[in-house]
N, C-alpha and C positions, 0 to 999 in steps of 0.2 A: 449578498454572498453570492459566489461562483462555485462548479464544482469541477472537477479535475480528477480524470481518468487519470491513477495511477499504472501500469501494467510493470508488471516487478518479474521481469523473466528470470527461469531457473538458471543459476552461474556453477552452483556446486550442491548436488543432490544430498549430501552426506549431510554437509552443515544443517540443512533446511531441515531439516530430520531431526538433527541432534536438536534445532535450537527452537522449535516447531513453539513450544508453550510459550517461552519468550515471546514471539513475534502474537503468536494471538491474545495473550495478556496485554500488549500492547495496543494492537488495534479492538481489545474490550475496550478500554481505557477513553482509546480517541473515541470509539463509538458513543462512548457514555458521556464524552465530552462535548456529542455535537458533531464532531468534525467527519465522522462518517456516512455516507447516504445509503454505499452499497458494498458491497463485498464475496472474494471468494475464489477457488480456484480453479485451473482452468483443465478439467478431466482431462485430459492426455500429457497432464505432468507438465509442460509448457512452463509452469508459472501459477501467477496470483492476477486480479485485478481490484484495486481498490476505485472509489470515487468519494472523492472526498469535499469538502464542503469547504471554501477557505475564502479571503477576501483578494485573496491575490496568488501567483502563482511562485512569488518566494516566501508566501506564508506556508501553502501548501508543499514548495521544495525543503521545506524547513521542517516539517514535522516527519516527512519520507525519510528523510537523514535521521531520522529518532528512531527508526526504526530495525531492532535489532536484525533482520536477514540483513538488511543494506548496511549495517555497522559492522558485523562480521562478513561479508562479504558472500554471502548464500543466496542472496539476489540480488541483478543490478534492478534499476529503474529507467522509464520515461513517463515522463507529462507530458498530457495534453489537455489544452482548458476545453473542457468538454457541453453541448448545449443542449439540453432537454428538450425536446420537441414532442406534440401528442400526434 
């Protein structure tokens, strides 16, 4: 498995507030399925970051495109393969 850091920049704060429960339920499901390594919002309100575990960039992007925030246009997304070091 590879790691993919996904930046979810804020596009529409009102839509984000309104659809937060669906977004959180989506993330919880992906966490339980083993696709999420880490997740959380930026404290300055700029959006959030999710680090997904997937076999490829294409697989990670397919998952991200299922996020209710992305579907409704509340957030954009930017994906980068991430290499964890110690």
